[in-house]
Residue, then its C-alpha position, 0 to 999 in steps of 0.5 A: m903246562k908247557n909255555y908256548f910262543h906264538s906270533v899271533e895275538l888277539d886285540a880284543e878291544l878290536c874283537c866283536g866274537c863274529t865266530n869267523c876265525l873260529k870256523r876257519c881254525p884248523t886246529e880248532a884252537i879258538r874259542i868265543r868266550g864272554g863275546k871275545a875270541h880266545i886263543l888255546s895256546e897248545r893248539c895255536i899253529d900260527c898259520g895266520e888263517c885267523i888273521r886272514i879271515c878276521p873282518h875287524h883286524a882284531k888278530r895280528a902278527r908280532s914280529n921285529s922291527i928294523d931297529e933291532i938290528q943296530p945292537y949287532k956288529i955285523k948285521v944280516a939280512i936272510p930274505a925269503p925268495a917270496l920277497f922277489g915277488q912283491f915288486n912289479n917289473l922286476n928282473d934283477i934280484d940284485i936291485v931288492l938285495t942291493g936296496l937291503r944293504a942301503m938300509g943298513f945290512d951288512v951281509i945279504y944271504e939269500v934263503s934261496r941259496a939254501a934252498e938250492l941246498v936243502s933240494e939236493a939234500t932231499r934227492n940223495l935221501i930219496k936216492e938212498k931210501k933210508l926214509r919213509l915214503p912219501i916224505i913230506s916237506s919240513a919246510c912250512p912250520a905251520v904244517v910241521r906243527l899241524i902234523k904234531i897236532r892232528f896227524p901223529e901217525l905221519c910224524g916219521n914221513v916228515l923230512p928230517l932236514l932244517a927249513p931253508m931259513e935255518v940252513a941258510a942262518k947257520m952257513v952265513r954265520r959260519e962264513i962271517i966268522e971264518m972271514t972276519g974273526v967276530s964272536d957268534d954273538e956280535i952277529g945279528v941274523f935276521f929273516i925277512t919273513p912273509c909268514p908268522a909261523k916262521v916268527t915263531e919257529i924261531n922263538n920256539p924252534t921244532s927241530t933244533e934246540k936253538s934257532a941261528v936266526n936272531g929275529a924276523i922282520a915282516i915283509s909288509q914292515i920292510y916293504p915301504e922303506l925298502t921300495s923307497k931305497m930301491d928307487k934311489l939306488n945309483t948303482i947295483e951290487s952283484i950279490a945274488k947267488s941262487g938259481l931257479i930252483g932256489v928262488g922257486w920255492a917261493t911258490s907252490g910246487g917249487e920245492a916239489a919241482a926241485m926233486l927233478g922226478d915225477k913221483y911228487l905232489a904239492a898242495d897249498g892252502i890249509e884246507n888242501v893241505i889238511r885233505v892231503l894229510e887225511e888222505l895220506e894217513d888213510e893210505h890213499i896216496h900211492g906212487v909218491d916219493f915226495i909231498e910238498l905241503n904250503a898253509c898259504s895258498g899260493g905258497c910262501v908268497g901267500g903269507v899274511l905278512a906279504v903285501e902282494n896278492p899271492y897270485v900276482a907275486q907268484a907270476r912274478i916269481q915265474n917271470l924273474r926265474k927265466y933270468l936265472p941259471v937252474s942252480l948256483n949252490h952245490l953240497k960240500n964236505n959235512d953241509m948235509d950233516r949240518m942240515k939234520w934235525e937235532n930233535e925228533l918229531k914227536f905227536n904233541a899229546e898235551s894238545f887234546r889231553l883231557s887229563d894227566d890221569i888215564f883213568e879220569a881221561m877215559d871217564m871224561m871221554e865217555k861224558m864227551e860222547q854222551i854229551c855229544k849224542n845229546l847236541p844237535g850235530l850242527d857245528c854251527g859255532s853259536c855256542g863258542a865252540p867250532t863243533c859240537r864235539a869241541l863244545a862237548e870237550d869244553i864241557v868236560k873240562g869245566n870251560a863251557k856248559e850245556t846251555d852255551c848251545i842256543h838249540k838246547l837252551k831253547a829246548r830248555i826255556q821252551s820246557v819251562y815255558d810249557q810247564l808254566g803254561k800248565l799251572 
């Protein structure tokens, strides 16, 4: 079985087996066994929904600490545009960027700069009509992994361009090497992230063999110190080099609006994303060239590693965009070629494979169908599986038994009681 890296972790000591995460998980990656939640590694997409919903804080996301930048000769921060929506009354992005400099970063390169380049490249690809329409954005790694697991027929619709985070890391590395002559391994590039899915993408990339990003620091972790540094600034450096198109990527609809047309659709929140993908798979969506999907409500500002209410942050981003030019970054030379995926997006068959032997798998499938017919179909989650069908799958895999269903157990106990009463 393939080894998976996941940023979302479970603290078993805090877990009460309450089934909240079980019901919320979009890929049925959680089971309750022995009174504790267990995450199925091959199905988890690190969307962070279990972190968001857990009332006991038993789920958490791991990320890098600020101290991990120290070993590198040149320390680079590539902040997500969602970071700018975390601060009240902010009217100048340079205040945030100068604050990052004060924290010890030598170079600040906004991810929103790369977002403007990706937007331009996407517009060019739409004009060339070489891709299958509608094109689905590849910016949200949780959505890309969701498609790999649940919607194999849509893999060919995903935009084969690197996400702005990866593009920004590649570009800033190239600029630093050209300007200073330092070796690549002396440069430490750290993404300031609002979500755990980006942490996973850095450590286990989907679209490339190796990420150009060295690590990811959660906005929630960096926020207190950054706020303190921003309050104590004597001068503000002129660092920002992105416009409203790039900064707009922080919120739902920002990337789609950057297509500068009207044949687009934007959806946020994992349930809405799934609904759109299902309708797209069933060919119920027409007349759309581009689809932007964000697993988090409100877009990237809604990530579980952010600190501000996503809708408050969204309003702040919209207000901040008033002070910005449309775009400050444009494609040059071979920029578009450097953005292309190295790996083709393929269905992750292992996620729902019953057996490596096709005949055994078919036999297990038949047993699953039979077990499903005998289950109540309530999908109550009391058995420790999210649905009756998921329980049937666990049973044929040997990970559960039919009496784990409390309704079947109750019926069996009643049957034994009735038989004893006849003695």
